[in-house]
C-alpha positions in Angstrom: 25.7 25.6 94.8 24.4 26.1 91.3 23.2 29.6 92.3 26.7 30.4 93.7 28.4 29.3 90.5 26.1 31.5 88.5 26.9 34.5 90.7 30.6 33.8 90.4 30.4 33.6 86.6 28.4 36.9 86.3 30.9 38.8 88.5 33.9 37.5 86.5 32.2 38.7 83.3 31.5 42.1 84.8 35.2 42.4 85.9 36.6 41.4 82.5 34.6 44.0 80.5 36.7 47.0 81.7 39.9 45.1 81.1 38.9 44.4 77.5 38.0 48.0 77.0 41.4 49.1 78.5 43.2 46.8 76.0 41.4 48.5 73.1 42.3 51.9 74.4 46.1 51.0 74.3 45.9 50.5 70.6 44.7 54.1 70.1 47.0 55.6 72.7 49.8 56.7 70.4 47.5 58.8 68.2 45.9 60.3 71.4 49.4 61.2 72.8 50.4 62.9 69.5 47.1 64.7 69.4 47.6 65.8 73.0 51.1 67.0 72.1 49.7 69.0 69.3 47.0 70.5 71.5 49.6 71.3 74.1 51.7 73.1 71.5 48.6 75.1 70.3 47.7 76.0 73.9 51.3 77.0 74.6 51.7 79.1 71.5 48.3 80.8 72.2 49.5 81.6 75.7 52.8 83.0 74.5 51.4 85.3 71.8 48.6 86.5 74.0 51.0 87.3 76.8 53.6 89.0 74.7 51.0 90.9 72.5 49.2 92.0 75.6 52.5 93.3 77.1 53.3 95.1 73.8 49.8 96.6 73.7 50.0 97.8 77.3 53.5 99.2 76.6 52.2 101.1 73.6 49.4 102.6 75.7 51.9 103.6 78.4 54.3 105.1 75.8 51.4 107.1 74.2 50.5 108.4 77.6 54.1 109.3 78.5 54.7 111.0 75.1 51.8 113.4 76.0 53.4 114.4 79.3 53.7 118.2 79.4 57.1 118.1 81.1 58.6 116.0 78.3 57.1 118.3 75.6 58.5 121.4 77.2 62.0 119.9 77.8 62.2 118.4 74.3 62.0 121.9 72.7 65.1 123.1 74.7 68.5 122.9 72.8 70.3 123.3 76.1 69.1 122.9 79.7 69.8 125.1 82.7 70.0 124.1 86.4 66.2 124.4 87.0 65.4 122.5 83.8 67.9 119.7 84.8 66.1 119.3 88.1 62.8 119.0 86.1 64.6 116.5 83.9 65.4 114.4 87.0 61.8 114.3 88.0 61.0 112.2 85.0 62.8 109.3 86.6 59.9 108.8 89.1 57.4 108.8 86.2 59.3 106.2 84.3 59.8 104.0 87.4 56.0 104.0 88.0 55.6 102.9 84.3 58.1 100.1 84.5 56.5 98.7 87.7 53.3 97.9 85.8 54.5 94.7 84.2 57.1 92.1 85.0 58.4 92.1 81.4 59.0 95.9 81.5 62.8 96.3 82.0 63.5 100.0 81.2 61.5 103.1 80.3 63.3 106.1 78.8 63.1 109.3 76.8 65.8 110.6 74.4 65.8 114.4 73.7 67.2 115.0 70.1 67.9 118.7 70.6 69.7 118.7 73.9 71.1 115.1 73.6 70.0 114.1 77.1 68.6 110.6 77.8 66.4 109.8 80.9 65.5 106.3 82.1 63.8 104.9 85.1 67.2 104.6 86.8 69.0 107.8 86.1 69.7 110.8 83.8 72.5 110.5 81.2 74.5 113.5 80.0 74.8 113.7 76.2 78.4 112.6 76.5 77.4 109.6 78.5 74.5 108.2 76.5 76.5 105.1 75.7 76.2 104.1 79.3 72.6 103.3 78.7 73.6 100.8 76.0 76.3 99.5 78.3 73.7 98.8 81.1 71.6 96.8 78.6 74.8 95.1 77.3 73.9 95.8 73.7 76.0 97.4 70.9 75.8 101.2 71.0 75.3 101.5 67.2 72.3 99.2 67.3 70.6 101.2 70.0 71.3 104.5 68.2 69.9 103.1 65.0 66.7 102.1 66.8 66.3 105.5 68.5 67.0 107.6 65.5 64.6 105.7 63.2 62.0 108.2 62.0 58.2 107.6 61.9 55.1 109.3 63.3 53.5 106.1 64.6 54.4 103.6 67.3 57.0 101.1 66.2 58.5 97.9 67.6 62.2 97.2 67.3 64.6 94.6 68.7 68.2 94.8 69.8 70.5 91.8 70.6 72.7 91.9 73.7 76.3 90.7 73.7 75.3 87.7 75.9 72.6 86.6 73.5 69.8 88.2 75.4 67.4 90.0 73.1 65.3 93.1 74.0 62.1 94.3 72.5 61.8 98.1 72.1 58.4 99.9 71.8 59.2 103.4 70.6 57.3 106.6 69.6 58.8 109.8 68.2 57.4 113.2 69.2 57.6 115.8 66.5 57.2 119.6 66.4 53.9 121.2 65.4 54.8 120.9 61.7 56.0 117.3 61.8 59.4 118.4 60.4 61.7 117.6 63.2 61.8 114.8 65.8 62.0 116.4 69.3 62.1 113.3 71.5 61.8 109.6 71.4 59.9 107.8 74.3 60.5 104.1 74.6 59.8 101.0 76.7 62.3 98.1 76.8 60.8 94.6 77.3 62.9 91.7 78.4 61.6 88.1 78.0 62.6 85.5 80.7 61.7 81.9 81.5 59.8 83.1 84.6 57.1 84.6 82.3 56.1 81.2 81.0 55.0 78.0 82.8 58.0 75.9 84.0 57.2 72.8 82.0 56.9 74.9 78.8 59.8 77.3 79.1 62.4 75.1 77.4 60.5 75.1 74.1 59.4 78.7 73.9 61.3 81.1 71.5 60.7 84.5 69.9 62.4 85.6 66.7 62.4 88.6 64.4 61.1 88.7 60.8 64.5 88.1 59.4 65.0 85.0 61.6 67.2 86.6 64.3 66.6 85.0 67.8 65.3 87.3 70.5 64.5 84.7 73.2 64.9 81.0 73.4 67.2 78.0 74.1 70.0 76.4 72.1 67.6 74.4 70.0 65.7 77.5 69.0 69.0 79.3 68.2 70.1 76.5 65.9 66.7 76.6 64.2 66.9 80.4 63.6 70.5 80.0 62.3 69.3 77.4 59.8 66.2 79.5 58.8 62.7 79.4 60.1 60.3 77.1 58.2 57.6 78.6 55.9 54.8 76.6 57.4 53.2 77.5 60.7 53.4 74.0 62.1 55.1 70.7 61.3 58.0 68.4 62.0 61.8 68.9 61.7 65.1 67.4 62.7 67.7 69.2 64.9 70.9 67.4 66.0 69.5 64.1 64.8 66.4 64.5 67.0 62.9 64.9 65.7 60.9 67.9 66.9 57.3 69.2 66.5 57.1 73.0 66.0 54.5 75.7 65.9 54.9 79.3 64.7 52.7 82.4 65.1 53.3 85.8 63.5 52.3 88.7 65.8 49.7 91.1 64.4 51.1 94.0 66.5 54.8 93.7 65.4 57.1 91.8 63.1 57.9 89.2 65.8 57.3 85.5 65.4 56.5 83.3 68.4 57.4 79.6 68.4 57.3 76.5 70.4 59.5 73.3 70.0 58.6 69.9 71.5 60.8 66.8 71.1 58.9 64.0 69.5 60.8 61.2 71.2 59.7 62.6 74.5 56.1 61.6 73.6 57.3 58.2 72.3 59.1 57.5 75.5 56.0 58.5 77.4 54.0 56.1 75.2 56.4 53.2 75.9 56.3 53.8 79.6 52.5 54.1 79.4 52.2 50.7 77.5 54.4 49.0 80.1 52.5 50.6 83.0 49.2 49.6 81.5 50.4 46.0 81.0 51.3 45.8 84.6 48.1 47.4 85.6 46.1 44.9 83.4 47.7 42.0 85.1 47.1 43.5 88.6 43.5 44.4 87.6 42.9 40.8 86.4 44.1 39.3 89.6 42.2 41.9 91.6 39.1 41.3 89.5 39.1 37.6 90.0 39.6 38.0 93.8 37.0 40.6 94.0 34.5 38.4 92.0 35.1 35.6 94.4 34.6 37.8 97.5 31.5 39.5 96.1 30.0 36.2 95.1 30.5 34.8 98.5 29.0 37.9 100.2 26.1 37.8 97.8 25.6 34.1 98.3 25.1 34.5 102.1 21.6 36.0 101.9 20.5 33.4 99.4 21.8 30.7 101.7 19.9 32.3 104.7 16.7 32.3 102.7 17.2 28.8 101.7 17.8 27.8 105.4 14.6 29.6 106.4 12.7 27.8 103.7 14.1 24.5 105.1 12.8 25.6 108.5 16.3 25.8 110.0 17.8 28.4 112.2 19.5 31.2 110.1 22.6 33.1 111.1 22.3 36.7 112.4 21.9 39.2 109.6 25.0 41.3 108.9 24.7 45.1 108.7 24.6 46.7 105.3 27.6 48.9 104.3 26.7 52.7 104.8 26.8 55.3 102.0 27.9 58.0 104.5 31.5 58.1 103.1 30.1 58.9 99.6 27.9 61.6 101.0 30.8 63.2 102.9 32.9 63.2 99.8 30.3 65.0 97.8 29.8 67.5 100.6 33.6 68.2 100.7 33.7 68.7 96.9 30.8 71.2 97.1 32.6 73.2 99.8 35.9 73.2 97.8 34.0 74.4 94.8 32.4 77.3 96.8 35.9 78.2 98.2 37.4 78.2 94.7 34.6 80.4 93.3 35.1 82.9 96.2 38.8 83.0 95.6 38.2 83.7 91.9 35.8 86.5 92.7 38.3 88.0 95.2 41.0 87.8 92.5 38.8 89.5 89.9 38.0 92.2 92.5 41.7 92.8 93.2 42.5 93.0 89.5 39.6 95.5 89.0 40.8 97.6 92.0 44.4 97.6 90.6 43.2 98.8 87.2 41.1 101.6 88.8 44.1 102.6 91.0 46.3 102.9 87.8 43.6 105.0 86.1 43.3 107.4 89.1 47.1 107.8 89.3 47.3 108.6 85.6 49.2 105.5 84.6 46.5 104.6 82.0 43.9 106.6 80.1 41.4 103.8 79.7 38.2 104.7 81.7 36.2 101.6 80.7 36.8 99.9 84.0 35.2 103.0 85.8 32.2 103.2 83.5 30.5 100.1 85.0 30.3 102.0 88.3 29.6 105.6 87.3 27.6 107.1 84.5 29.5 109.6 82.3 28.0 113.0 82.1 26.4 112.8 85.5 28.0 114.6 88.6 30.1 112.6 91.0 32.7 113.4 93.7 36.0 111.8 94.7 36.5 111.2 98.5 39.7 110.2 100.2 39.5 108.9 103.8 42.6 108.9 106.1 42.8 107.5 109.6 45.5 108.7 112.0 47.5 106.2 114.0 50.8 104.2 114.1 52.0 102.7 110.8 51.5 99.0 110.6 54.5 96.7 111.1 55.6 94.3 108.4 53.9 91.3 110.0 50.6 93.2 110.6 50.3 94.7 107.2 47.9 92.1 105.9 45.6 92.5 108.9 45.7 96.3 108.6 44.6 96.0 104.9 41.9 93.6 105.8 40.6 96.0 108.5 40.6 98.8 105.9 38.6 96.8 103.4 36.1 95.7 106.1 35.7 99.3 107.2 35.3 100.4 103.6 32.5 97.8 103.2 30.7 99.2 106.3 31.0 102.7 104.9 29.7 101.8 101.5 26.8 99.9 102.9 25.8 102.1 105.8 26.5 105.6 104.4 27.6 106.4 100.9 26.7 103.7 98.4 23.5 102.3 100.0 21.2 104.0 97.4 23.7 105.5 94.9 26.2 104.2 92.4 29.9 104.3 93.0 33.0 102.3 93.8 35.6 102.2 96.7 39.2 101.0 96.7 42.5 101.5 98.6 45.1 103.6 96.7 48.5 104.3 98.3 47.3 103.9 101.9 44.1 106.0 101.4 40.6 104.8 101.2 39.2 106.2 97.9 35.4 106.3 97.2 33.8 107.7 94.0 30.2 108.5 94.6 27.6 109.4 91.9 25.6 112.5 92.8 26.0 115.2 95.4 27.7 114.4 98.7 27.2 116.8 101.6 29.7 117.5 104.4 27.4 115.8 106.9 27.4 112.6 104.8 31.2 112.6 104.6 31.5 113.2 108.3 29.3 110.3 109.1 31.3 108.0 106.8 34.5 109.2 108.4 33.0 108.5 111.8 32.2 104.9 110.8 35.8 104.5 109.5 37.3 105.9 112.7 35.1 103.6 114.7 36.1 100.6 112.7 39.9 101.4 113.0 39.8 102.9 116.5 41.5 106.1 115.2 40.4 109.6 114.2 39.4 109.6 110.5 39.3 112.6 108.1 37.5 112.8 104.7 38.9 114.9 101.9 36.3 115.7 99.2 36.9 117.0 95.7 34.8 119.4 93.6 32.0 118.0 91.5 33.1 116.0 88.5 30.9 115.4 85.4 33.1 113.2 83.2 34.9 110.0 83.9 38.1 111.6 82.5 37.9 114.1 85.5 38.5 111.3 88.0 42.3 111.4 87.9 42.3 115.2 88.5 39.8 114.8 91.4 42.0 112.1 92.9 45.1 114.2 92.5 43.4 117.1 94.4 42.4 115.0 97.4 45.7 113.1 97.6 47.6 116.4 97.4 45.5 117.8 100.3 46.3 114.7 102.4 50.1 114.8 101.5 50.2 118.5 102.3 48.6 118.0 105.7 51.0 115.1 106.5 54.0 117.2 105.5 53.0 120.3 107.5 51.8 118.0 110.4 48.4 119.6 110.3 46.0 117.7 112.5 42.5 118.1 111.0 39.5 117.7 113.1 37.6 114.4 112.3 35.1 115.1 109.6 34.9 116.3 106.0 37.2 118.9 104.4 37.0 120.3 100.9 40.4 119.6 99.3 40.3 122.9 97.3 40.0 124.9 100.5 42.8 123.1 102.3 45.1 123.8 99.3 44.5 127.6 99.2 47.8 129.3 99.8 48.5 132.9 100.9 51.3 135.1 99.9 54.2 133.1 98.6 57.8 133.9 99.6 59.7 135.9 97.0 61.6 133.6 94.7 64.2 136.3 94.0 64.9 136.5 97.8 65.3 132.8 97.9 67.8 132.9 95.0 69.7 135.7 96.8 69.9 133.7 100.0 70.9 130.5 98.1 73.7 132.5 96.4 74.9 133.7 99.8 75.0 130.1 101.1 76.9 128.9 98.0 79.4 131.8 98.5 79.9 131.0 102.2 80.5 127.3 101.5 82.9 128.1 98.7 84.8 130.6 100.9 85.0 128.2 103.7 83.1 130.3 106.3 81.1 127.8 108.3 79.5 130.4 110.6 78.2 132.5 107.7 76.9 129.4 105.9 75.1 128.4 109.1 73.3 131.7 109.3 72.4 131.6 105.6 71.0 128.1 106.0 69.0 129.2 109.1 67.4 132.1 107.1 66.6 129.8 104.2 64.9 127.2 106.5 63.0 129.9 108.4 61.9 132.1 105.5 61.8 129.8 102.5 61.2 126.2 103.7 59.1 126.6 106.9 56.4 128.9 105.6 53.0 127.1 105.7 51.6 129.4 103.1 53.9 127.7 100.5 52.7 124.7 98.4 54.3 121.4 99.2 55.7 121.2 95.6 57.5 124.6 96.0 59.0 123.6 99.3 60.3 120.3 97.8 61.8 122.2 94.8 63.6 124.7 97.0 64.8 121.9 99.3 66.3 120.1 96.3 68.1 123.3 95.3 69.6 123.7 98.7 70.5 120.0 98.9 72.3 120.2 95.6 74.7 122.8 97.2 75.2 120.6 100.3 75.6 117.2 98.8 79.1 116.0 98.0 80.1 115.8 94.3 79.9 112.0 94.2 76.2 111.9 95.2 73.5 110.6 92.9 70.0 111.7 92.0 68.6 109.1 94.3 70.4 110.7 97.3 68.7 114.1 96.5 65.3 112.5 96.0 65.6 110.6 99.3 66.4 113.9 101.0 63.4 115.9 99.6 60.8 113.1 99.9 60.6 113.4 103.7 57.4 112.6 105.7 57.1 116.0 107.2 58.8 119.4 107.3 60.7 118.6 110.6 62.4 115.6 109.1 63.3 117.6 106.0 64.9 120.3 108.2 66.8 117.7 110.3 68.1 116.1 107.1 69.4 119.4 105.8 71.1 120.2 109.1 72.7 116.7 109.2 73.9 117.2 105.6 75.2 120.7 106.5 77.2 119.3 109.4 78.7 116.6 107.2 79.7 119.3 104.7 81.2 121.6 107.3 83.6 118.8 108.4 85.5 119.5 105.2 85.6 123.3 105.8 88.7 124.8 107.5 87.9 125.7 111.2 88.1 129.3 112.4 90.0 129.5 115.7 87.7 132.4 116.7 84.7 130.2 116.4 86.1 127.7 118.9 86.7 130.5 121.4 83.2 131.9 120.9 81.8 128.4 121.3 83.6 128.1 124.7 82.3 131.5 125.7 78.7 130.4 124.9 79.1 127.3 127.0 80.6 129.2 129.9 77.9 131.8 129.9 75.0 129.3 129.7 76.5 127.1 132.4 76.9 130.1 134.8 73.3 131.3 134.1 71.9 127.8 134.6 73.5 127.6 138.0 72.6 131.1 139.3 69.4 132.3 137.4 67.3 131.9 140.6 69.2 134.8 142.2 67.3 138.1 141.7 70.7 139.9 141.6 71.7 137.9 138.5 72.3 140.1 135.4 74.5 140.7 132.4 77.0 142.7 134.5 77.2 139.8 137.0 78.1 137.4 134.1 80.7 139.8 132.7 82.3 140.3 136.1 82.4 136.5 136.6 84.2 136.0 133.3 86.5 139.0 133.7 85.4 140.6 130.4 84.1 144.0 129.5 80.4 144.2 129.3 80.3 145.4 125.7 82.8 142.8 124.5 80.8 140.0 126.2 77.5 141.2 124.7 78.9 141.5 121.2 80.8 138.2 121.1 78.0 136.2 122.8 75.2 137.5 120.5 77.4 136.9 117.4 78.0 133.3 118.5 74.7 132.3 120.1 72.3 134.3 117.9 70.7 136.0 121.0 71.8 138.3 123.8 72.9 137.3 127.3 69.7 138.8 128.8 67.6 136.7 126.4 69.3 133.5 127.6 68.7 134.6 131.3 65.0 135.2 130.6 64.7 131.9 128.8 66.0 129.9 131.8 63.8 131.8 134.2 60.6 131.5 132.0 61.2 127.8 131.6 61.4 127.4 135.4 58.3 129.7 135.8 56.2 127.6 133.3 57.1 124.4 135.1 56.0 125.9 138.5 52.8 127.4 137.0 51.9 123.9 135.6 52.2 122.5 139.2 49.5 125.0 140.4 51.8 127.5 142.1 50.6 131.2 142.1 52.2 133.8 139.8 53.8 135.7 142.7 55.4 132.5 144.1 56.5 131.4 140.7 58.2 134.8 140.0 60.1 134.6 143.4 61.3 131.1 142.8 62.3 131.7 139.2 64.6 134.6 140.2 62.4 137.7 139.3 62.6 140.5 141.8 58.9 141.3 141.5 55.9 139.6 139.7 55.6 142.6 137.2 59.0 141.8 135.8 57.9 138.2 135.1 54.7 139.4 133.5 56.5 141.7 131.2 58.9 138.9 130.2 55.9 136.6 129.5 54.3 139.1 127.2 57.6 139.8 125.4 58.7 136.2 124.8 55.4 134.2 125.1 52.8 136.6 123.8 50.5 136.0 126.8 50.4 136.8 130.5 51.3 134.2 133.1 47.6 134.0 134.1 46.5 133.3 130.5 49.2 130.7 130.1 48.0 129.0 133.3 44.4 129.2 132.3 45.1 127.7 128.8 46.8 124.7 130.4 50.4 125.6 129.6 51.3 122.8 127.2 49.1 124.0 124.3 50.4 127.6 124.5 54.0 126.4 124.9 53.7 124.4 121.6 
């Protein structure tokens, strides 16, 4: 039993040592908590100023890029804007919207033209007499915003304005001057709005931002009281607000006159200290009881082998040996930890890759002019090409979007490994639904075709590769990307189905003779006059000519068609329509949707026009003629005279009124019905002679002449080509 007592004493001593160390730790706990509070403040203030200064720096870069926009420079020199220039002014809204979407803190992006007085933001265009609406939307005094806009200076500047509800805004502004720097032409700006969501939830209550003069831009009631009383001179220390003690930290921004601060209530740490002391006292008591119990149990378990040995030495029968406790649980825990570490590292690498791809996508789209992210993949001064891959197929549903993107990335990896980037430098990423690849060196059409075939095989859909001209500088990448993306958008708009393979973007964008712009203006003027005069029939004919001659010509660039469509839509839209309505009309997926939208808009507009009784009679005449022809076109004796006799009208009167109302003659309608029936019969394998007889032609030669006149081919050629392709 002496051995057992010694084991019990040793275990008790071992259990008491951690308890004694914990007691000593309590004495130093208050200083540690205060130090942790200070460290928490320092970390918070570093996070605040890094976040806001980074947003200000990014906003300055974006403003510098926007101020160099050619469209802004050209419109800034105009003292007054005509209709075409107002349309160009409205196009800036999309540019500012793309700039605002870069950061959560970006609230508005705008440009103020000093000469014309117009103001454009990412939401709308403001007439000079309505510029105060922009200040009303921000809920800030108009005079404060005007003072910030009209402040002179050739460099970037940061200003602040206070809203009526206490919300402050940070303005990053840049003036654009004339060539002699004598007159300000425009002011480009970005409005930043700070919110609690920009900072961690547990720290947001103590964060505040103030101006140099002490005016509060963002913060809670404690920060407002501190700013009203005056900010301290020291960067950190202690103060009293409403009878409560606070710890504070201040930081002055190097990019602007803003001061970032953080408040932390001191008694919050004291309360935590008291709770920690009570909790530790309870834990010490529990640990003491647990330690004594554990020492007794362990001593008994350790005593058993000794007793067995003693029994053997006494030549007595020992009890069966108990199995030792396994270390498998510890090994499994270490294995799970290693797996979690690998998973976390993989997620971090994936996040870095996504951030890198997002930066490259912004550079290709012209939202930033920093090409450093691209320099780690391509060497400046060496030739490279920009490739864009597109796969046809149904658009992914909302639930299947993530799976579609994963398939695109997987296919991209296969392309880079198997075809393009196996032995060459380059980078690939997804931009606006297109798979973009920048490859160092020359790329032949055969290589692009093989890569497109791999992509099509991975996605189970035909794939097309658009390739740019050779680029030699990294700054040429946005221009190359613009070329291939324009080629893709043009094909999608004109519904051009490219054969799978490689296509040079410059060749697909070669346009022939463009329609005369003067003729388009003449037809546009006729349409406006018809709508103003209330003549729906004339307006319909004018719109038909505009769509056929000015909007459906495949030799026209997509941008020209969209511009003309906007001009026509401006005539058809009601007065209360907004710029968003016009943009939604012109940004259609293809030319057919654009034409259907114009016709739908025309029908809505014609509902307000007075109806002509003659038009109703002509419409009834067209319905009667077409119904009679549809019932009797299979009769060889059917003709224009038969229709006139059936309706009891003179032949000349019928022909004139029907052609004016339907846009084609009665005989044309008769041939249309017969040819439609003949094509259906030929598709079923019936001979030309039998098809002519069943379709109502007196002899096959009459049907052959009609085919050549209306279809451009003979019935035999139509049947040989398969029918459907020729019909389309």
